[in-house]
N, C-alpha and C positions, 0 to 999 in steps of 0.2 A: 804165487796163490795159490790156495790149498784147501781142501777140505777135512774136519779136524771131528774128532769119532773125542771123547775125553770118557773118565771114566775111574771113578770116587767112590771112597769110603759109605752106603749109603745116607751116615749123621748128612750128609753135606744137603745131598737129596732133597730130604726133612726140612733142613733151614733153606731148603731152595723152594721150598714146595706153599711155607710156610709167610714167602717174602722177601728173603732176603735178595740181594743179587749174590749171583757169587765171590767177583772181587769185593764183595763188604764186609767177608769173617773168615777168620783162618778157616780152615779144611781140617777136617780132621784127617790123621795118618793112616792111612793106607794099613795093617800090621805087616810086619817084614814074610812073615808064614803064608798070607794069600798072595805079597806081590812075588813069593816067592813060586808056587802053586800055578799063579799065574804065567812068569815065565816058562815053569817047566814044558808051562803047556803048551805056548807061544808057540815054543824049537819043539814043538810037531807037528805045527801050520805050516810048515817054508820060511820060518823067518832063523836071520845069525845076526850072534849078537856081533856090533861094529862097534861099539867102543864103551866101556865099563868103567864106572867114577866114583868114587865116595856118593853122591845125591842124587846120581841118573844114570841106568841103565838105557843103553839105543838095540835100536834091534831093527832088520832092513830085512822086506821083505827077497824074499833067494828069486821072484821074476822081476829083472833090473830094470825091464818097459814102465812099471807100474813104479816101484819106489815107493813102496810101500810101508814108513817110518815109523816104530813104536819106540815113545820113551816110558819111561819106567822109571818114576820119581816117588816119592816116602807120601805126598800126599794124594795124589793123579797117574794115572795111565792115557800119554795122550796119542792114538793113531794120528798118520796126517799123509798126505794120497795129496802130491799135488795136480793140478788140472793139465797133464803129459797126456802120452797119445795112450790110450785102452782107455781113459779117467775114473768111463762107467763105467766098466768092467771097475778094475780096479777102488774106487769105493763104493761096489756093492763089498769085493771081496775083504776090505775093511772095517763096514761094520754087520756086515755076518757075523767076520773072526769074536768083533766087542763083542757082542750078545754071548758068542758061542759060552765064548774064555769068562762069561759073569751073568753064569748060571746057574754057577752056588748059592747067591744071593747074598754074596761079602762085596758085591760091586753092584753099583749104578752105573747108569752106561750113561748119556748127558748129550746129546744131538746140535753145538750153538749154530746149525744152519737152520734149520725146522725148528729148533725151541723145546725141546721132547725127551724128556727126563726114559728110563724104564729098570729091569731089576729081570 
């Protein structure tokens, strides 16, 4: 089990706000330039590249106790925090980092645990 935070193109938030369920419509692609800018900034937050495949780049926080993982897909960026040691601090770190990296307005942050969106 894990705590997850998702970042989407703002159009996804707009459709969800209009009543569409997240899994009921195709999500707008996050432009490559936005994804790359996100990755560049993420690497400054003590994350390192774990794998690089055409449809997904995966990163892990260098604090191995937390094991925060970030997967960057064309239509979604996903933070995943397992409920392990120091999970409370890891979750706080993931939420804060997601919001800080989405501060340009080019990404919308969704917390499925609370059902809340932010930009």
